[in-house]
VEXDREN-2710 file (C-alpha; in Angstrom, 1 decimal):
% VEXDREN-2710
k/r/px/py/pz
1/MET/80.1/-146.7/14.6
2/PRO/83.0/-144.3/15.0
3/ALA/85.9/-145.2/12.8
4/SER/88.2/-145.9/15.7
5/GLY/85.9/-148.6/17.0
6/ALA/85.1/-146.6/20.2
7/THR/81.6/-147.0/21.6
8/SER/79.4/-144.0/20.9
9/ASN/76.4/-142.7/22.8
10/TRP/75.3/-140.3/20.0
11/ARG/71.5/-140.4/19.6
12/PRO/70.0/-142.6/16.9
13/ALA/70.2/-140.9/13.5
14/LEU/66.5/-141.1/12.7
15/LYS/63.9/-140.7/15.4
16/HIS/60.6/-142.4/14.8
17/PRO/57.2/-140.7/15.5
18/ASP/55.9/-144.0/17.0
19/HIS/55.5/-142.6/20.5
20/VAL/54.4/-139.1/19.4
21/SER/50.7/-138.3/20.0
22/SER/48.5/-138.1/16.9
23/GLY/47.5/-134.6/17.9
24/LYS/51.2/-133.5/17.9
25/GLN/51.8/-135.3/14.6
26/THR/48.8/-133.4/13.1
27/ARG/50.2/-130.1/14.3
28/VAL/53.6/-130.8/12.9
29/ALA/52.2/-132.0/9.6
30/PHE/50.0/-128.9/9.1
31/GLY/52.9/-126.7/10.1
32/LEU/55.0/-128.3/7.4
33/LEU/52.1/-127.9/5.0
34/HIS/51.8/-124.2/5.6
35/HIS/55.6/-123.6/5.4
36/SER/55.9/-125.5/2.0
37/ALA/52.8/-123.7/0.6
38/ARG/53.8/-120.2/1.7
39/PRO/54.9/-119.0/-1.7
40/ASP/51.5/-120.0/-3.2
41/LEU/49.3/-118.7/-0.4
42/SER/47.7/-116.1/-2.6
43/ARG/46.6/-118.8/-5.0
44/LEU/45.3/-120.8/-2.1
45/TYR/43.1/-117.9/-1.0
46/TRP/41.7/-117.5/-4.5
47/ALA/41.0/-121.3/-4.6
48/LEU/39.2/-121.0/-1.3
49/LEU/37.0/-118.1/-2.7
50/TRP/36.1/-120.2/-5.7
51/LEU/35.2/-123.2/-3.6
52/VAL/32.9/-121.0/-1.6
53/ALA/31.3/-119.9/-4.9
54/ALA/30.9/-123.5/-6.0
55/ALA/29.3/-124.4/-2.6
56/PHE/26.9/-121.4/-2.9
57/LEU/25.9/-122.5/-6.4
58/GLU/25.3/-126.1/-5.2
59/VAL/23.1/-124.9/-2.4
60/LEU/21.0/-122.8/-4.8
61/GLY/20.0/-125.9/-6.8
62/PRO/17.5/-127.4/-4.3
63/ILE/16.1/-124.0/-3.5
64/ALA/15.4/-123.5/-7.2
65/GLY/13.8/-127.0/-7.3
66/LYS/11.6/-126.1/-4.3
67/ALA/10.4/-123.0/-6.0
68/LEU/9.6/-125.0/-9.2
69/ILE/7.5/-127.5/-7.2
70/ASP/5.8/-125.0/-4.8
71/GLU/5.0/-122.3/-7.3
72/HIS/4.4/-124.1/-10.6
73/LEU/4.1/-127.9/-10.5
74/LEU/1.7/-128.4/-7.5
75/PRO/-0.6/-125.4/-8.2
76/ARG/-0.3/-126.2/-12.0
77/HIS/0.8/-122.7/-12.7
78/LEU/2.5/-123.4/-15.9
79/ASP/4.6/-120.3/-16.5
80/TRP/6.9/-121.9/-19.0
81/PRO/9.6/-119.2/-19.3
82/ARG/10.0/-119.1/-15.5
83/MET/9.7/-122.9/-15.2
84/TRP/12.5/-123.3/-17.8
85/LEU/14.5/-120.7/-15.9
86/LEU/14.1/-122.6/-12.5
87/LEU/14.9/-125.9/-14.2
88/GLY/17.9/-124.4/-15.8
89/ALA/19.0/-123.1/-12.4
90/VAL/18.7/-126.6/-10.9
91/LEU/20.9/-128.1/-13.6
92/GLY/23.1/-125.1/-14.3
93/THR/24.2/-124.5/-10.8
94/GLY/25.3/-128.1/-10.5
95/TRP/27.2/-128.0/-13.8
96/ILE/28.9/-124.7/-12.9
97/ALA/29.8/-125.9/-9.4
98/THR/31.3/-129.1/-10.9
99/GLY/33.3/-127.0/-13.4
100/LEU/34.6/-124.8/-10.6
101/ARG/35.6/-127.8/-8.5
102/TYR/37.5/-129.4/-11.5
103/TRP/39.3/-126.1/-12.1
104/GLN/40.3/-125.8/-8.5
105/LEU/41.3/-129.5/-8.3
106/VAL/43.8/-128.9/-11.2
107/SER/45.0/-125.6/-9.6
108/LEU/45.5/-127.1/-6.1
109/SER/47.1/-130.2/-7.5
110/GLY/49.7/-128.0/-9.2
111/LEU/50.2/-126.2/-5.9
112/ALA/50.7/-129.6/-4.2
113/MET/53.3/-130.6/-6.8
114/ARG/55.2/-127.4/-6.4
115/SER/55.1/-127.6/-2.6
116/VAL/56.3/-131.2/-2.6
117/GLN/59.1/-130.2/-5.1
118/ARG/60.2/-127.4/-2.7
119/LEU/59.9/-129.8/0.3
120/ARG/62.0/-132.5/-1.3
121/GLU/64.7/-130.1/-2.3
122/GLN/64.6/-128.7/1.3
123/VAL/64.9/-132.2/2.8
124/TYR/67.7/-133.2/0.5
125/GLY/69.6/-129.9/1.0
126/HIS/69.2/-130.3/4.8
127/MET/70.5/-133.9/4.7
128/LEU/73.6/-132.8/2.8
129/ARG/74.4/-130.4/5.7
130/LEU/74.0/-132.8/8.5
131/PRO/77.0/-133.8/10.6
132/MET/78.8/-137.1/10.0
133/ALA/77.7/-138.2/13.5
134/PHE/74.2/-138.4/12.1
135/PHE/75.3/-140.7/9.3
136/ASP/77.2/-142.9/11.8
137/ARG/73.7/-144.1/12.9
138/ALA/71.7/-143.5/9.7
139/ILE/70.3/-146.4/7.6
140/THR/70.5/-145.6/3.9
141/GLY/67.2/-147.2/2.9
142/GLN/65.3/-145.3/5.6
143/LEU/66.9/-142.0/4.5
144/VAL/66.0/-142.7/0.9
145/SER/62.4/-143.5/2.0
146/ARG/62.0/-140.2/3.8
147/VAL/63.3/-138.1/0.9
148/THR/61.2/-140.0/-1.7
149/ASN/58.3/-141.9/-0.3
150/ASP/57.4/-139.7/2.6
151/THR/57.7/-136.4/0.7
152/GLU/55.5/-137.9/-2.0
153/ALA/52.9/-138.9/0.6
154/VAL/52.8/-135.3/1.7
155/LYS/51.4/-134.5/-1.7
156/SER/48.3/-136.4/-0.7
157/LEU/48.1/-134.2/2.3
158/TYR/47.8/-131.2/0.1
159/VAL/45.3/-132.6/-2.3
160/GLN/43.1/-134.2/0.3
161/VAL/43.2/-131.3/2.8
162/LEU/43.2/-128.4/0.4
163/PHE/40.5/-129.8/-1.9
164/VAL/38.4/-132.7/-0.8
165/MET/38.1/-131.9/2.9
166/LEU/38.1/-128.2/2.5
167/ASP/35.5/-128.3/-0.3
168/SER/33.3/-130.8/1.6
169/THR/33.5/-128.6/4.8
170/ILE/32.4/-125.6/2.8
171/VAL/29.5/-127.5/1.1
172/LEU/28.4/-128.9/4.5
173/ALA/28.4/-125.4/6.1
174/GLY/26.5/-123.9/3.2
175/THR/23.9/-126.8/3.2
176/VAL/23.3/-126.5/6.9
177/ILE/22.7/-122.7/6.5
178/ALA/20.2/-123.3/3.7
179/MET/18.4/-126.0/5.7
180/ALA/18.1/-123.6/8.7
181/TRP/16.7/-121.0/6.3
182/LEU/14.0/-123.5/5.1
183/ASP/13.1/-125.1/8.4
184/TRP/15.3/-124.6/11.5
185/ARG/13.6/-127.4/13.5
186/MET/14.4/-130.0/10.8
187/MET/17.9/-128.7/10.6
188/LEU/18.3/-129.5/14.3
189/ILE/17.6/-133.1/13.5
190/VAL/20.4/-133.1/11.0
191/LEU/22.8/-131.4/13.4
192/ALA/21.9/-133.9/16.1
193/LEU/23.7/-136.6/14.1
194/LEU/26.9/-134.7/13.7
195/PRO/28.2/-135.7/17.2
196/PHE/27.9/-139.3/16.0
197/VAL/30.0/-138.5/12.9
198/LEU/32.7/-136.8/15.1
199/GLY/32.7/-139.9/17.3
200/ILE/33.3/-142.1/14.3
201/VAL/36.2/-139.9/13.2
202/TRP/37.7/-139.8/16.7
203/LEU/37.4/-143.6/17.1
204/TYR/38.9/-144.1/13.7
205/GLN/41.9/-142.0/14.5
206/ARG/42.4/-143.8/17.8
207/TRP/42.1/-147.2/16.1
208/SER/44.1/-146.6/12.9
209/ALA/46.8/-144.2/14.0
210/PRO/49.1/-146.8/15.6
211/ALA/48.7/-149.1/12.7
212/VAL/49.4/-146.4/10.1
213/THR/52.5/-145.1/12.0
214/ARG/53.9/-148.6/12.4
215/ALA/53.2/-149.4/8.8
216/ARG/55.2/-146.4/7.6
217/GLN/58.1/-147.3/9.9
218/LEU/58.1/-150.9/8.6
219/ARG/58.0/-149.6/5.0
220/SER/61.2/-147.7/5.8
221/GLU/62.7/-150.9/7.3
222/ILE/61.8/-152.8/4.2
223/ASN/63.6/-150.2/2.0
224/GLY/66.5/-150.3/4.4
225/GLN/66.8/-154.0/4.2
226/MET/66.5/-154.0/0.4
227/ALA/69.3/-151.3/0.1
228/GLU/71.5/-153.2/2.6
229/SER/71.1/-156.5/0.8
230/ILE/71.7/-155.1/-2.7
231/SER/74.8/-153.1/-1.6
232/GLY/76.2/-156.2/0.2
233/MET/75.1/-158.9/-2.2
234/GLN/78.6/-160.2/-2.8
235/VAL/79.3/-160.8/0.9
236/LEU/75.7/-162.0/1.5
237/GLN/76.0/-164.8/-1.2
238/ALA/79.6/-165.6/-0.2
239/ASN/78.4/-166.4/3.4
240/ASN/75.4/-168.4/2.2
241/ALA/73.1/-165.9/4.0
242/GLU/70.4/-165.7/1.4
243/THR/67.9/-167.8/3.4
244/ARG/68.5/-165.9/6.6
245/PHE/68.2/-162.5/5.0
246/ALA/65.1/-163.7/3.1
247/GLU/63.5/-164.9/6.4
248/ARG/64.3/-161.6/8.1
249/PHE/62.8/-159.7/5.2
250/GLY/59.8/-162.0/5.3
251/ARG/59.2/-161.3/9.0
252/THR/59.3/-157.5/8.4
253/ASN/57.0/-157.9/5.4
254/VAL/54.5/-159.9/7.4
255/ASP/54.5/-157.3/10.2
256/HIS/53.9/-154.6/7.5
257/TYR/51.0/-156.7/6.1
258/THR/49.5/-157.1/9.6
259/GLN/49.5/-153.4/10.2
260/ARG/48.0/-152.6/6.9
261/VAL/45.2/-155.2/7.5
262/ALA/44.5/-153.5/10.9
263/GLU/44.2/-150.2/9.1
264/ILE/41.9/-151.7/6.4
265/ARG/39.7/-153.1/9.2
266/ALA/39.3/-149.7/10.7
267/ASN/38.4/-148.3/7.3
268/ALA/35.8/-151.1/6.7
269/TRP/34.1/-150.7/10.1
270/LEU/34.1/-147.0/10.7
271/LEU/34.1/-145.1/7.4
272/ARG/31.7/-145.7/4.5
273/PRO/29.5/-148.4/6.1
274/ALA/28.9/-146.4/9.3
275/LEU/28.1/-143.2/7.4
276/ASP/25.8/-145.0/5.0
277/LEU/23.9/-146.2/8.0
278/LEU/23.7/-142.6/9.3
279/ASN/22.4/-141.5/5.9
280/VAL/19.5/-144.0/6.2
281/ILE/18.7/-143.0/9.8
282/LEU/18.8/-139.3/8.9
283/LEU/16.5/-139.8/5.8
284/ALA/14.0/-141.9/7.9
285/ALA/14.1/-139.2/10.7
286/VAL/13.3/-136.4/8.2
287/ILE/10.5/-138.3/6.5
288/TRP/9.0/-139.3/9.9
289/MET/9.1/-135.7/11.1
290/PHE/7.3/-134.5/8.0
291/GLY/4.7/-137.3/8.5
292/GLN/3.9/-136.0/12.0
293/ARG/2.7/-132.6/10.6
294/GLU/-0.1/-131.7/8.2
295/MET/1.3/-131.7/4.7
296/SER/0.5/-128.6/2.6
297/ALA/1.5/-128.0/-0.9
298/ALA/4.4/-125.8/0.4
299/GLU/5.6/-128.6/2.6
300/VAL/6.2/-130.9/-0.4
301/GLY/8.8/-128.4/-1.8
302/VAL/10.5/-128.2/1.6
303/LEU/10.6/-132.0/1.8
304/TYR/12.2/-132.2/-1.7
305/ALA/14.8/-129.6/-0.7
306/PHE/15.5/-131.4/2.6
307/ILE/15.9/-134.8/0.9
308/SER/18.3/-133.2/-1.6
309/TYR/20.2/-131.5/1.2
310/ILE/20.5/-134.7/3.2
311/ALA/22.6/-136.1/0.3
312/ARG/24.6/-132.9/0.3
313/VAL/25.2/-133.3/4.1
314/ILE/26.0/-137.0/4.1
315/GLU/28.2/-137.0/1.0
316/PRO/30.6/-134.4/2.3
317/LEU/30.8/-136.2/5.6
318/ILE/31.5/-139.5/3.7
319/GLN/34.2/-137.7/1.6
320/ILE/35.8/-136.2/4.7
321/THR/35.9/-139.5/6.6
322/MET/36.9/-141.5/3.6
323/GLN/40.0/-139.3/3.3
324/PHE/41.0/-140.0/6.9
325/SER/42.8/-143.2/5.9
326/GLN/45.0/-141.3/3.4
327/LEU/45.2/-138.3/5.6
328/GLN/46.4/-140.4/8.5
329/GLN/49.2/-141.8/6.4
330/SER/50.1/-138.4/5.0
331/VAL/50.2/-136.9/8.6
332/VAL/52.6/-139.7/9.7
333/ALA/54.7/-139.2/6.6
334/ALA/54.8/-135.4/7.1
335/SER/55.8/-135.9/10.8
336/ARG/58.7/-138.2/9.7
337/VAL/59.9/-135.6/7.3
338/ALA/59.6/-132.9/9.9
339/ILE/61.6/-134.9/12.3
340/LEU/64.4/-135.2/9.7
341/LEU/64.3/-131.5/9.2
342/GLN/64.6/-130.9/12.9
343/GLU/68.0/-132.7/13.0
344/PRO/70.6/-130.1/13.9
345/LEU/73.0/-129.1/11.1
346/SER/76.7/-129.6/11.4
347/PRO/78.3/-126.8/13.4
348/GLU/80.0/-125.1/10.4
349/HIS/76.6/-124.8/8.6
350/GLN/74.8/-123.6/11.7
351/ALA/77.4/-120.9/12.4
352/ALA/78.1/-120.0/8.8
353/ALA/76.2/-116.7/9.0
354/HIS/78.1/-115.6/12.1
355/ILE/81.6/-116.5/11.0
356/THR/83.9/-113.6/10.5
357/GLN/87.2/-114.2/8.6
358/THR/90.3/-113.6/10.6
359/PRO/93.7/-112.8/9.1
360/THR/95.9/-115.8/8.3
361/ASP/99.2/-116.0/10.1
362/ALA/101.8/-116.6/7.4
363/HIS/104.2/-118.0/10.0
364/ALA/101.8/-120.3/11.7
365/PRO/101.9/-124.1/11.3
366/ALA/99.7/-125.6/8.6
367/ILE/98.0/-127.5/11.4
368/ALA/98.4/-126.9/15.1
369/ILE/96.8/-129.4/17.6
370/ASP/96.9/-128.2/21.2
371/HIS/96.0/-130.5/24.1
372/LEU/93.3/-132.2/22.1
373/THR/91.0/-134.6/24.0
374/PHE/88.0/-136.2/22.4
375/ALA/85.3/-138.7/23.4
376/TYR/82.3/-140.1/21.6
377/ALA/80.8/-141.1/24.9
378/ASP/81.2/-139.3/28.2
379/ASN/84.2/-140.5/30.4
380/GLN/85.4/-142.7/27.5
381/PRO/88.0/-140.5/25.7
382/VAL/89.4/-141.8/22.4
383/LEU/92.1/-139.2/22.1
384/HIS/94.1/-138.0/25.2
385/ASP/95.8/-134.6/25.4
386/LEU/97.3/-134.6/21.9
387/SER/99.6/-131.8/20.9
388/LEU/101.2/-131.5/17.5
389/ASP/102.5/-128.9/15.1
390/ILE/102.7/-129.6/11.3
391/PRO/104.6/-127.1/9.2
392/PRO/103.3/-126.0/5.8
393/GLY/104.4/-128.4/3.0
394/ALA/105.3/-131.2/5.3
395/PHE/104.6/-134.9/4.7
396/ILE/103.3/-136.4/7.9
397/GLY/102.4/-140.1/8.4
398/ILE/100.1/-141.3/11.2
399/VAL/100.2/-145.0/12.1
400/GLY/98.9/-147.2/14.9
401/HIS/97.0/-150.3/15.7
402/THR/93.2/-150.6/15.2
403/GLY/91.4/-148.4/17.7
404/SER/94.4/-146.2/18.4
405/GLY/92.4/-143.1/17.3
406/LYS/93.8/-142.5/13.8
407/SER/90.5/-142.2/12.0
408/THR/89.0/-140.2/14.9
409/LEU/91.8/-137.6/14.6
410/LEU/91.2/-137.4/10.8
411/SER/87.5/-136.9/11.4
412/LEU/88.3/-134.0/13.8
413/LEU/90.6/-132.5/11.2
414/LEU/87.8/-132.7/8.7
415/ARG/85.3/-131.1/11.2
416/TYR/83.1/-134.1/11.1
417/TYR/82.8/-133.8/14.9
418/PRO/83.2/-130.7/17.1
419/VAL/86.3/-130.5/19.2
420/SER/85.3/-130.9/22.9
421/THR/88.6/-130.2/24.7
422/GLY/91.7/-128.5/23.3
423/SER/91.9/-126.9/19.9
424/ILE/92.8/-127.5/16.3
425/ARG/94.0/-124.5/14.2
426/LEU/94.5/-124.4/10.4
427/HIS/97.1/-121.8/9.4
428/GLY/96.5/-120.0/12.6
429/GLU/92.7/-120.1/12.5
430/ALA/90.5/-122.2/14.7
431/LEU/88.7/-124.8/12.6
432/ALA/85.3/-123.7/13.9
433/THR/85.8/-120.1/12.8
434/ILE/86.7/-120.9/9.1
435/PRO/83.8/-120.5/6.6
436/ASN/82.8/-123.8/5.3
437/ASP/83.4/-123.1/1.6
438/ARG/86.9/-121.9/2.3
439/PHE/87.6/-124.8/4.6
440/ARG/86.5/-127.4/2.1
441/ASN/88.6/-125.7/-0.6
442/ASP/91.7/-125.7/1.6
443/VAL/91.4/-129.3/2.8
444/GLY/91.2/-132.2/0.4
445/LEU/90.4/-135.8/1.3
446/VAL/91.3/-139.1/-0.3
447/PRO/89.2/-141.7/1.5
448/GLN/89.9/-145.4/2.1
449/GLU/87.0/-146.4/-0.1
450/PRO/86.8/-144.1/-3.1
451/PHE/83.4/-142.8/-3.9
452/LEU/82.7/-142.6/-7.6
453/LEU/79.6/-141.3/-9.4
454/ALA/77.9/-143.2/-12.2
455/ALA/79.3/-140.5/-14.5
456/SER/82.3/-139.8/-16.7
457/ALA/85.9/-139.5/-15.5
458/ARG/85.7/-135.7/-16.1
459/GLU/82.6/-135.4/-13.9
460/ASN/84.1/-137.5/-11.2
461/ILE/87.1/-135.3/-10.9
462/ASP/85.2/-132.1/-11.3
463/MET/82.6/-133.1/-8.7
464/GLY/80.2/-130.3/-9.8
465/ARG/82.7/-127.5/-9.3
466/GLY/82.6/-126.3/-12.9
467/LEU/86.4/-126.6/-13.3
468/PRO/87.9/-125.9/-16.8
469/PHE/89.2/-129.0/-18.5
470/ALA/92.8/-127.9/-18.3
471/GLU/92.6/-128.0/-14.5
472/ILE/90.9/-131.4/-14.5
473/GLU/93.6/-132.8/-16.8
474/ALA/96.4/-131.2/-14.7
475/ALA/94.9/-132.9/-11.5
476/ALA/94.8/-136.2/-13.3
477/LYS/98.4/-135.9/-14.4
478/ALA/99.4/-135.0/-10.9
479/ALA/97.7/-138.1/-9.6
480/HIS/99.2/-140.2/-12.4
481/ALA/95.7/-141.1/-13.6
482/HIS/95.9/-139.3/-17.0
483/GLY/97.4/-142.3/-18.7
484/PHE/94.6/-144.8/-18.1
485/ILE/91.9/-142.2/-18.5
486/SER/93.2/-141.2/-21.9
487/ALA/93.2/-144.9/-22.9
488/LEU/89.5/-145.2/-22.3
489/GLU/87.3/-145.2/-25.4
490/HIS/86.1/-141.7/-24.9
491/GLY/88.9/-140.4/-22.7
492/TYR/87.7/-138.1/-19.9
493/ASP/84.1/-138.4/-21.2
494/THR/83.9/-142.1/-20.8
495/PRO/81.2/-143.2/-18.3
496/LEU/82.8/-145.2/-15.5
497/GLY/79.6/-147.1/-14.4
498/GLU/78.0/-147.3/-11.0
499/GLY/80.6/-146.9/-8.3
500/GLY/83.3/-146.9/-11.0
501/SER/82.6/-150.5/-11.9
502/ARG/84.6/-150.3/-15.1
503/LEU/87.8/-149.4/-13.2
504/SER/90.1/-151.4/-11.0
505/SER/90.5/-150.6/-7.3
506/GLY/93.7/-148.8/-7.9
507/GLN/92.3/-146.8/-10.8
508/LYS/89.4/-145.7/-8.6
509/GLN/91.8/-144.5/-5.9
510/LEU/93.8/-142.5/-8.5
511/ILE/90.6/-140.9/-9.6
512/ALA/89.9/-140.0/-6.0
513/ILE/93.3/-138.5/-5.6
514/ALA/92.9/-136.5/-8.8
515/ARG/89.5/-135.2/-7.5
516/ALA/91.1/-134.0/-4.3
517/LEU/94.0/-132.3/-6.1
518/ALA/91.6/-130.6/-8.6
519/GLY/90.4/-128.4/-5.8
520/LYS/94.0/-127.1/-5.2
521/PRO/93.9/-127.8/-1.5
522/ARG/96.6/-126.5/0.9
523/VAL/96.2/-129.6/3.1
524/LEU/95.7/-133.1/1.7
525/LEU/94.4/-135.8/4.0
526/LEU/94.7/-139.5/3.0
527/ASP/92.7/-142.1/5.0
528/GLU/94.5/-145.4/4.4
529/ALA/94.4/-144.6/0.6
530/THR/96.7/-147.5/-0.3
531/SER/95.2/-150.2/1.9
532/ARG/93.2/-151.8/-0.9
533/ILE/95.4/-151.4/-3.9
534/ASP/98.1/-153.5/-5.4
535/SER/101.8/-152.8/-4.9
536/GLN/102.3/-151.3/-8.4
537/THR/99.5/-148.8/-7.8
538/GLU/100.9/-148.1/-4.3
539/GLN/104.2/-147.1/-6.0
540/ILE/102.3/-144.7/-8.3
541/VAL/100.6/-143.1/-5.3
542/GLN/104.0/-142.8/-3.5
543/THR/105.5/-141.1/-6.6
544/ALA/102.5/-138.7/-6.7
545/LEU/102.9/-137.9/-3.0
546/HIS/106.7/-137.3/-3.5
547/GLU/106.0/-134.9/-6.3
548/LEU/103.5/-132.9/-4.1
549/ARG/106.0/-132.5/-1.2
550/GLY/106.6/-128.9/-0.4
551/GLN/103.6/-127.8/-2.4
552/VAL/100.8/-129.3/-0.3
553/THR/100.8/-130.3/3.4
554/ILE/100.2/-134.0/3.4
555/ILE/98.8/-136.0/6.3
556/ALA/98.5/-139.7/5.5
557/ILE/97.0/-142.3/7.7
558/ALA/98.5/-145.6/6.6
559/HIS/98.1/-149.2/7.3
560/ARG/100.8/-150.1/4.8
561/LEU/103.8/-148.5/6.4
562/SER/105.7/-148.5/3.1
563/THR/103.4/-145.8/1.9
564/ILE/104.6/-143.3/4.5
565/ARG/108.2/-144.6/4.9
566/GLU/109.5/-141.4/3.2
567/ALA/107.4/-139.1/5.3
568/ASP/109.2/-136.1/7.0
569/ARG/107.7/-137.3/10.3
570/ILE/105.7/-140.3/11.4
571/ILE/103.3/-140.0/14.4
572/VAL/102.7/-143.3/16.2
573/LEU/99.4/-143.4/18.1
574/ASN/98.7/-145.9/20.9
575/HIS/95.3/-145.8/22.7
576/GLY/94.7/-142.2/21.7
577/ARG/98.2/-140.9/22.8
578/ILE/101.3/-140.1/20.8
579/SER/103.8/-142.8/21.8
580/GLU/106.5/-142.2/19.2
581/SER/107.3/-139.5/16.7
582/GLY/110.0/-139.0/14.1
583/PRO/111.2/-140.1/10.6
584/HIS/111.3/-143.8/9.7
585/ASP/115.0/-144.3/10.3
586/ALA/114.8/-142.8/13.8
587/LEU/111.8/-144.8/14.8
588/MET/113.5/-148.0/13.6
589/GLN/116.3/-147.3/16.1
590/ILE/113.9/-147.5/19.1
591/ASP/114.4/-151.1/20.3
592/GLY/111.1/-152.7/21.1
593/GLY/109.3/-149.6/19.9
594/LEU/105.7/-149.8/18.6
595/TYR/106.6/-148.6/15.1
596/GLN/109.5/-151.0/14.8
597/ARG/107.3/-153.9/15.8
598/LEU/104.6/-152.9/13.3
599/TYR/107.1/-152.5/10.5
600/LEU/108.9/-155.8/11.2
601/LEU/105.5/-157.7/11.3
602/GLN/104.6/-156.3/7.9
603/GLN/108.0/-157.3/6.5
604/LEU/107.5/-160.8/7.8
605/ALA/104.0/-161.0/6.4
606/ALA/105.3/-159.8/3.0
END
């Protein structure tokens, strides 16, 4: 939900491919497959060539066996050198073909691993550039599932498609050509059964696709529920909700089990058993046809070759159809990954290549808001015609009741949402025209809930920017965090634990302030940074803000009005409009004013 509490009609963060046709899913999956494998296409072509060579060798085996039977065994023409040569050809072609397949399996598996590595990095990088509106609707567990489980499932798509199905198709084609060369009429009998195989594959897709798609979605929901429960375990147990959450998880798990059973039933009915039956029918048909003609010595060799080829026809078909279960899952997973990649990037990332830097106006306000109106949902504006100029180096406080639009205004200042009506300018430049890297360097944020990595204090302040230690230490001193960091057993290199578990709430917030200051921002935004800390830490934050006055433009959204009491100007929002504006003392002189009421209520509560 938007921070202001306003209702939003933004689309769901993650679309599901439940209602997408299996044909479209397959096209999307193979498009993703081709895109990820593009750097290795030359290796793929060489692998295809070697698989054709392996299929050719495998087809030669029965032909060599036919020659051995027809020319030597039946006429008892014991030409041992040639017989040993033909026998060696029967065995050698099979061994060499097996070796080539093993080599190509290793090669293509490496290709699959590299492609999945690129794909996972692409998905993660794309997710990092998505707008905040996307994450308003996203479920963490489902996102994690798409970046990890679904991309891993795509690996099976590479291995199964590029090796098993491709190899089986080549062997099948080569075998049919060899059978046609031996006896085209008998080959027609084999081809007559192929429509039945295609029918089995079509029926399997129709039967299993909904179950596979639903199972993948439910797996994401299971991950989402697990992540939600673990992150909220304290609240969950405090509200005695263990049983209710376990029942909800159990229902989802049962639904997942049901869909998996439906998929297994489709496998059991339509894959190996059905094709084994076709194998028996085909073998019986070939033997019956040979029984209807006069058998000569030459016909025995042809019969041997055809029986050998029948196994080479049926086994590739079995391999192809047996892979459809995994293929179906991989196609659904690839479709889900593709849907995530189709999510539009935030505007600053989309337009980054087209942004041209404009000269900064040295006399312009640090922030100029001009007739700003914004709505999450059409005809339901959260902010109404706001206009505000903030001079450089000023300390501005923004207050108001819940739902007044404070957090929405902050989100717009941070470019989390595009401005729909009106404009916001930073040092004379429209927000949308500022390159993203420069904008993020110029604007620092201290959130209400500090986000800390499971890393050292130094890494949490640096945040991957590669800052020298002197700048990290200076930022910590400016945030008044240097004292407690130095007191840790390893100083700045002390691991802080997951989410900063080794620190108090106030210490976490001081680390967050140090992180923001380390980037040397020109504008510092504080989103209720003192709402969850004790009074002593609040005084430390107030001291830090006082020391920064004149150096950095500070905009502080505050629930605790004592935090912004010394601000140069306090903006009071009421239902998305500026109702009062001025320093603390002036606002307290407004009898019955909103700020006066809020301040007196807090004094009474204290």
